[in-house]
N, C-alpha and C positions, 0 to 999 in steps of 0.2 A: 716240608717238601719244596716249598718255594725257595728256601735258602740253598737247597741242592741245585735247583735250576740256575740260580744266580751264580753259583760256584762253577757250574758247567760252562757258563758263558765266560766267566772270568779266566778260566784256565784253557780256553780254546787255543789250539796251536795251529799254525799253518801246516798244510800238507807237506810231507817229506819231499815229494817230487818238485815242489816249488822252492824248497830250501836247498836241495842238492842238485843243482842244475849243471855245475861245472866241476871239473876234477879237483880244483883247489878247495871246493866246499867240503871235501872229506875231512878237512881239518876241524870242521865245526862239529863233528860227530860227538866228541867227548863232551863239549859244552851242551849240545842238544840233549844228550843222554841225561846229564845232570839236571837240566831244566825239566825234562819229562818226568824224571824221578821225583823232583820236588813238587811238581804239579799233581802227580799221581798221589803223593802222600797227602796233599791238601784235600784232594777229592775224597780219599779214603777216610780222612778225619771227619769230613762233613757227613759222609754216608754213615759212619759209626754214630755220630751225634744224632742224626735223623733216626737211625734204627733204635737208639736208646729211647728217644722221645716216643716213637711208635710203640715200643714194648711197654713203656710206662702207661701210655693211654689204654692199651689193651688190658693191662693188669687192673687199672682202675675200673674199667668197664666190667671185667669179670667179677671184681669185688662187689660192684653195685648190683649185678645180676644175682650173685649169691645172697646178698642181703635182702633183695626183693623176694627171692624164693623163700628165705627164712621167715619173712614177715607174712607171706601168704600162708605158709604152713602154720604159723602161730595163730593167725586169724581163724583158719579152718578148725584148729584144735579148740579154740575158745568157743566158736559157734557150736561145735559138737558137745562141749561141756555144758553150755546153756541148754541145749536140747535135752541132754541127759538129766540135768537138774529139774527141768520142767516135767519130765516123765516120772522122776523119783518123787517130786512133790505131790503128784497125783496119788501116789501109793501111800505117802506118809500122812496125809491129811484125811481124817475120817469124814465120811459123807462128802468127799470132794465132788463126786458126780452130781449130787444134789445141789451143792453150792454152785458148781459150774453151770448147771441147768438154769438155776435162778438168775445167775449173772447174765446168761444169754437172753433170758426172758426180759430182764431189765433193759439190756441194751437194745433189744428189738423193739421194746415198748417205746423207749426214748427215740429211736430212729423212726418209728411209725408216727409219733407225735410231730417230730421235725418234718417228716415228709408231708403229713397232713397240713401242718402250718404253711409249709412252702407252697403246696398246691392251692391253698386258700388265698395266699397273698400273691401268687404268681401274676395274675392279671393286673393287680394294682402296681406291683413292681415293674411290670412291663410297660404299663401306662406312664409310670414315672420316668422310665428311660426314654420313652418316646417324646415326652415333654422336654427332656434335656436336649435330645437331638434336634427337636423342633426349634428350640432357642438358638442352638448352634448353627442352624441353617441360616439364621439372620446375620451371623457374624462368622463366616467360614475362615477368615484370615486369623482370628484369635481362638475361636472355639473354647470359651471359658469352661465349659462343662465336659471337656474331653476326658479327663482322668476319672471324674465321677461316673460318667456314662460307661466308661470302660470297666470300672470296678463292678458296677451293677450288672452289666452284661456278662462279665466273667462269672459272677456268682450265679446268675440265672443259667448260664451254660453248664456250669459244674452241677447244679441241681438237676437240670434236665438229663445230663449224662448219667448221673447216679440213678435217677428214677428209671430211665430206660434200661440201664444195666440190671437193675433189680427185677424189672418185669420180664426181661429176657431170661434171667436165671429161673424165674418162676414158670417159664415155658407156657405162657398164656397168650396166644396170638391175638385173641379178641381184645383183651385189655391193652396189649401193646399198641394196636391200631388206634384205640380210643385215646391213649395217652399221647401218641404221636400227633393226633389231631389237636389235642389240647395245647401242645407246645408249638404248634405250627407258626403262630404269630412271632415267636422269637427269631425265626429265620429271617423274616422281613426286617426286624430291628437290627439284626447282625449285619445284613446287607447294607442297611442305612448307615450304620456306624462305619462299616468298611469303606463306604463311599467317602465319608468325611475323612477317614484316615488316609485313603488313597489320594484325595485332593491335597492333603498336607505333604504326603511323600512326593507327589509330582511337583510341588512348589517349594521343596526344601531349600534349593539354592537361592531362589528369590527371598525366602524367609530370612536366611542368614544375611543376604545382601541388604535387606531392609532393617537389619538389627532386631528382628523379632525373636530374641533368644528364648523367651519363655515358651513360645509355641514349639520351638525346636526341641527344648528339653522335655516338654510333656509328651511330644511324639516319641522321643527316645525312650522315656519311661514306659510307655505303653508297649512298644516293640520289645524292650528288654524283658518286661514281665512275661510277655507271651513267649519269648525265647526260653526263659526259665521253665515255664510250664511245658513247653515242647520237649525240653531236655528231660524233665521229670517223666513225662509220658513215655519217651523212648527208652529211658532207663527201666521203667516198670515193665514195658513190653519185653525188653531183653531178659529181665529177671524172671518174668512169667514164662518166657520161652525156655530158659535154661534150668530154672528151679521152680517149676509150677507148683509142686506140693508145698515147698517151703513158703513161697509167696502167698499162697492161699491162707496160711495160718497167721499172717500179720495184717491186722486191720489197716495200719498206716500205708500199706502197699496197695490197698483197694479203695482208697478214698481220693478225692481230688479230680483233676482233669483226666479224661479218658481218651481223648483224641488229639492228634497233632494238628494244630491250627495253621502253622506255616506263616506267621506274620513276618518273621525275619526274612524268609525267602521272598515274600511279597514286597517287603521294603526294598530288598536288593533289586527285584524286578522293576520296581517303580523308578529306581535310579537309572536303569537301562532304558526304560521307556521314555523317560524325560530326555535322555541324551539322544535316543533314536529319532525323536521328532526333529531335533536340531540337525542331526546328521542328514536326514532326508532333505531338509531345506538347503543345507550346505551343498549337498550333491547336485541338487537342481541348479543352484547358482553356478556351481563349478562347471557343469556341462555347457552352460551358456557363456561363461567367462572364465577360461582356464587361468588367466593371469591373476584373478582375484581369490585364489585358493587360500592364501595366508590370511587375508582379511576375513574371508568367510568362516575360517576356523578360530577366529578370535575368542568366540564364546567358550571353546574347548578349554583353553588355558585359563580364562577368567573363572570358569567353574572350579577347576582344580585349585586355583589360587584362593578362591573363596573357602573351599573346604580346608585348605592348609591353614589359613589365617583365622577363620571364624567358626569352623564347625568342630574341630577336633576337641576343644575344651567343653563342648556341649554334649558329646556322645560318650558312651562307655569306652574306656581305654582299650578293653579287650577286643572291641570291634575293629580297632586300627582303621578308623573310617577314612583317613586320607589314603592309605594303601588300598583300601577296598575300592574307593572311587577311582583311583589311578588304574588299578587292574581292570576294572570294568570299562573305563574310557579307552584304555590302551587296546584292549581286546576288540572293542567296537571299531576303533580307528583301523586296526589291522584288518578286520573282517570287511569293512567298507572299501578299503583301498584294494584288497585282494579281489573283491567282487568286481570292482571297476577294471582292474588290469587284466582280469580273466575274460573280460568282454572283448571278443575279437573286433567288434565294431567301434572300440574306443578311439576317438580321433588322436592323431599324433600329438597335437598341442596339449591335450589333456594328459596323455601319457608322459610327456616331457614335464609338465607341471607336477605330476606325482613324483617323478624321479627327483626333481629339485626340492620337493616338499620334505622328503625323508631327512635330509641333512638339517633343514630348518626345524623340523619337528624335534629331533633329538637335542638340538641346541636349546630350544625352549623348555623341554623337559628337564634338561640339566639345570637351568635357572630355577626350576621348581624343586630341585633337590634330588632328581632321579637320574642316575646313570643308566646307560643302555643295558648294562648287566642286571640292574635292579628290575628292569621291566620285563626281563625274560625274552620271549620270542621277538624277532624283528618284525616291524610293521609291514615289510614287503617279503617276509620269509626268506631273506637273504637272496632274493632273486634279482637284485639290482643289475648284475652283469647281463643276465638274460633279457631284462627289460630294456637295458641300454641297446643291446643288439637288435631287439625288436623295434625300438624307436628308430635306430639307425636304418633298419631294413625298410621302414616306411619311406624315408628320404631316398635311400638307395634304389628301392624299387621304382620310385617316381622318376629318378634320373635314368635308370635302365630303360624304363618304358619310353621316356623321351628319346633316348639314344636309339632304341630299336625302331621307333617311328621315323626318326630322321634318317637312319641308315636304310630302312625299307623304302622311304621316299626317294632317296638318291639312287638306290639300286634299281628301282622301277623306272625312274627317269632315264638312267643310263642304258639299261638293258633293252628297254623298249624304244629307245631313241626318241623320246617325247620332244617335239619341237618346243622352242621357247622355254625349255626347262632350266636354262642358265640365266645368270644375271650379270650385269656389269656394275662396277663401283663408280665413284665420282670421277676417277681418272680414266675410265673406259676399259679397265682390265676385266677379263672374264672372271666370274666368281660363281660358285654354287649358291643357291638361294637359302640353303639350310644352315650354313656356317654361322651367320650372326645369331640365328635363333638358338643354336646349340650353346653358344657362349653366354647368351642372355639367360638361358635356362640355368646354366651352372652358377652364374652370378646370383640369381634369385634363390637357388637352393642353399648356397653358402650363406647368404644373408638370413634365410629362414633358420638354418641350423645354428647360426651364431646366437640366436635368441636363447639358446640353452644356457649360455654363460658358463659352459663347462667345456674346456678344451678337449677332454677325453672323448666326449660325445662327437665333437666336430672332427676329431682326428680320424675316427673310423670311417666317417663319410668321405673325408679327403682321400683316404686310401682307395676307397671304391671309385671315386672320380678319376683318380690317376689310372686305375686299372681299366676303366671304361674308355678313357682317352687313348690309352695305348692299344686297346682292342680295336678302337675305331681306325687307328693307323693301319693295323694289320688287315682289317676288313677292307679298307680302301685298296691296299696293295693286292690282296687276293682277287677282288672284283675286277680291278683294272687288268691284272694279269690274265684272268679268264677271258675278258672281252677282247683283249689284244691278240690272244692266242688264236682266235678264229681267223684273223686277218693274216697272221704269220704262217698259218698252215697252208698246204697246197690248195689252190682255188680260192684263197682268201681275197684275191683282187676282184672277184666277181660279187662279193657281198656288198649290200647297201649299208648306208648309215656311217660310212667311214668319216666323213667330214664332222658329223656331230660327235663321234667318238673322239676325234682329235681335238675338237673344241673342249670336250670334257677333260681331256688330259691337261690341256692348258689351264682350264679353270681350277682343277684340283691342285695343280702345281702352284697356282697363284694363291689358293686358300692357305696352303702351308706357309707361304711367306707372310701372309697376313697375320698368321698366328704369332710370328716371331719378329715382325718388322718394327723395330724400335728406332726412334729418332730423337735423341736427346735435345738436339737443337730446336726442333719444332715442337717438342713436347708431345708428339704422337707416339703411342706405344701399341705393340701388338696385343692380341687377345691373351696370350700366355702371360705376358708381364702384368697385365691388368688382373688376371686371375690370381697371380702370385700375390699382388698387393691386397686383393680381397681376403685371402686366407691368412696372411702373416699377421694381420692385426687381431686375429681371434685365437690362433693356435699357440701352444706353448713354444717358446724359442728353441727348446731342446728338440722338439719334434720337427720344427722348421729346419734346423740344421742337419739332423740325422736322417730324416725321411723325406720331407717335402722338397728341399733343394735338390737332392740327387734325383728325385722323380721328375722334377721340373726340367732339370738338365737333360735327362733321358728323353723327355718329351720333345725338347727343343732339337736335340740331335735327330729324333725320329721324324720331325717335320722337315728338316733339311734333307734327310735320306728319302722320304716319300716324294718330296718335290723333285729331286733328282731322278728318282725312279720313274715318275710320270713322264719326264722329258726323255728319258732313255727309251721308254716304251713308245713314245711318239716317233722317235728316230727309227726304232726297229720296224714300226709299222710302215713308215715312209719307204724304207728299203724293201720291205716285204711286198708292198703293193705297187708303188710307183717305179721302183727300180728292179723289180723281180726279173725282168728279161734282159737287163743291161749287165748285171754283174757276171753272168756266165760267159760273156764275150771277152772278158779281160784275158790278156796274154795269149789268146788264140790268134789265128791268122786274120780273123775278122777285126781284131783289135788294132792292127797296124793301119788300117784305112778308115777307122771309125773315130768318132769324137765322143766316146762314151762318157768320159769324165766331164766334158763340157755339158752334156745333157744332165748329168748328175748335179753339177753346180748350178745349172739353170733351175733345176727342180728345187734345190736348196733356196735359191734366191726367191722363187715364187712363194715358198712356205714362209720365209722370213718376212717377205713383204706383207703377207696375209696376217701373220701372228705377232709381229713386233708391236703393233699398236695395242694389242689386247693382252700382251704378256708383260708381267712385272719386269721392270728394267733389270733388276738384280738377277733375273733368270736368263737374260739374253746370252750372256757369256757362257752360262752352263749349257744352254741349248746348242750354241755354236761349237763348243768343245765336244759335246756328245755327237754332233753331226760329223765332226772331223775324226773322232776316234772310231766311230762305226764305219766310216768310209775307209779309213786306213786299215782297219781289221779286215773288212771285206776285200780290199785291194790286195793286201799281202796274202790273204787266204786263197785268193784266186789262183795261186799256183797249182791248186788241186783241181782246177777246171778241166773238163774233158778236152783232150787234144792239145794241151799246152806243151810246147817244145821250143826251147830257145836255141836257135842256130847261131852260134857264136861268131861265125865269119860271114854270114850272109844276111841275117835279119838285123834291121836297124832298131833293136829293142832298147838300146841305151838312149837313143834320141827320143824314142816314144815315152820312156820313163820320165825323161826330162820334161817333155811337153805336158805330161799328165800332172807332174808336180807343179809346174808353173801355172797350169790352169787352176789347180786347187788353190795355190797361193793367191792367185788373182781374185778369187772369191773371198777367201778368209781375211785378206788384207783390209777388207771393208770394216773389219772388227779388230782394230789394231791391238787393243789390250789383250785379247785372247790369242791373237796371232803371234805377237812378239813374246808373250809370256810362256805359252806351252805348245801351241799348234806347230809352229815352225820347227821346234826341237823334236817333236814326236815324228814328224815326217822325214826325219833323217834316217828312219828305219828303211826307207826305200833305197837309200844309198847302200845300206848293208846288204839288201837283196841283190843289188847290182854287183857288189863286190863278190858275193858268193857265186854269182854267175860268171864273172870275169876272171876269177882267180884260176891260175894254171893248176892242172892236176898235180896231186902229190902234196908235198909240204905246204905250198902256198894256200891251198884250200883249208888245210888244218889250221894254219896261222890265222886266216880270216875268221874261222869258227871260234878259235880261242879268244881273239880280240872281241868278237861279238858277244861271247858268253861272259867275259869279264865286265863288259859294260851293261849287259842285260842279263842278270843272274837267272831270270825265269824263262830264258830262251828255251823253247821246246825242241828237243832233238828230232822228233818226228817231222816237224816242219822243215828243219834244215835238210833232212834226208829227202823230203819231197822236192825242195828247191833243186838239190843236186841231181835228182832224177829227171828234171825238166831240161837239163843240158844235153845237147846233142852228142857230147863226148863222154857221157856218163859211163863210169865203170864201177863195179862193186867195190873195188879197192878204195875208192874215194870215201864211200860210206863207212867202210871198215876202219879206215884211218881216223875219220872223225869220231866214230864211236870209241875207238881206243883212247883218243885224246880226252874225250868227254869223261871216260872212266877215271882218268888221272887227275882231272881238274877239280879243284876245291875252291869254290867262289863264295864270297860272303853274301848272305841273304840280306835283302833290304826291303824297301817298300815295293809292292807289286808294280810292274810296268805293263805297258800295253801288250808286250809279248806273251804275257800269261794267258791272253785270250786267243792267241794264234797257235793252233796246234796242227 
């Protein structure tokens, strides 16, 4: 059957949908058909050959069964013939009954004499055995009288069993009790002998190691003879059970040992007890020192090596003593390990040591000549994947517990506005207190996990760490969004704790930069880069390339996004609280005589003065751009303010727009990189607003809209309509014309612009 399996693999063909992907592949059909036909013929030939072999085996087996049945029938016929001859002989011989009676009397007389002699000599024989055992007490390592004592005890036991059997058949309870008392001393001698034999069995390995071959052979002789006696007793018991009448007619079936003594079973039990004592010592050492498991189990393989090299030639071949020892030791190894791994309180270091031990164990057993298939069941019941997950869960649970504790600490400090809950680094930037602790904990767990020396164990833990780090980013964003929402809602400017919330937003933003702040020139690297260097020296390069690096890149992007999100929330809170009453005045009549933009930029200036020293420098430009974007969005969206109406010929709105823009530029020019790079360009949107207000009705308005839409593809039509409705000369035809043109326009989509936020 194995040949068929090999053939299956040899003729394996690719799937047709893989071969016929393109129209020109249809030309391959003829060749493929021929190839499949040839392969099928090869498989059919192999199957036919295998079938012939199986049929031949079945035929031989049937022939053997038929021959066995014939031999059984022949034996039964011969036994019936013997029985018939015995019956006929009784009829053919004159006076057979008298002769038979005299023969029975003679046999009974001889048996009575033998029984009488045995009873008379019993005490002396017992004393002789006691003397032999007493001498062996003085030399338990050699026991020169072992075989002689065993022979004498066996004879006395057989005699006692025969005597007790006869008295039971006589159904004389009083005599049976008397006889039992008479033989009572034999039990003590048997126990004495068994103690000697047990001592030898428990020291069998040391006897072989000290080259005491004579003692080992004599022990084997004793156990082998007892095994034969037990086999005889069991056979007699089976015969008496199945053929009681026939068995009772044969004297040879009623003499000899009467009970199973079980010395072979005791011998095997002694092997197990000897190993059990060492297993218990090893387990105790292992619980105190998980790293010393291999050293602690050195005796295990030394014992098997001793049996392999020194004991096999001293024991009966049919015992297969090396296989016997191996099976017992392997089973005990399995039971002991399973007992430990089933203990929910087993420390993770010990569990890891057991996982590592499995591979070492089978390598050592292979050196002793045993393959894993020879040993049968697996020492861990093939639970290695579950145990790996269990070990990983110990580390993962510890990391999760740390993360939950850190998250709860931050959440409580932020939501309860606990004073002095933030920290500053050496440069004076705001930071949370928990960030260094979190990365230190991850570093320690990676180091602890690396002790497994198995990348597969570490990789599962890395996956969990990546998951927890991403979850922490999400948790931060959710918490910050919830806390800021209270201030952005109506009445939020009346809430306390605003400044501490803003400090937290800056600190969290700084934390994200600390995670990714790498400086090759100074050799200072962020937490994420250090974390990557921690893990890449332990995990498989394939895992690093396929899983770890994409996860690390995603984390890096997440830190950038979260940092930007914090600053965006800071800006939204500033507008919601500090500028809540200012924005509604834009473009109303109050706007013309007010300096609202100046008040806004003054507020910006105050915040930048306060937070620039405690904000990471790389975030300054981001904060400035967020302030500019939010102001521009609010500014352009103010066309929806109540009471806005641009009177094209009487109101000086164009001059006011110009003053506002110049005021904005005056502030943002303090940050030239951001101003020149993006801010100045974005504020050109105000010019488009003015052009929509200034354009003449009819085609000019449509032209302005079309040019605007071509430059800003995500320009919202609803906002354009709102702007047009603020003109004092508004007519519905203006909106209709713009909508009609919008329906005809097809602009190319690109990156989102600020106009996507203005609706």
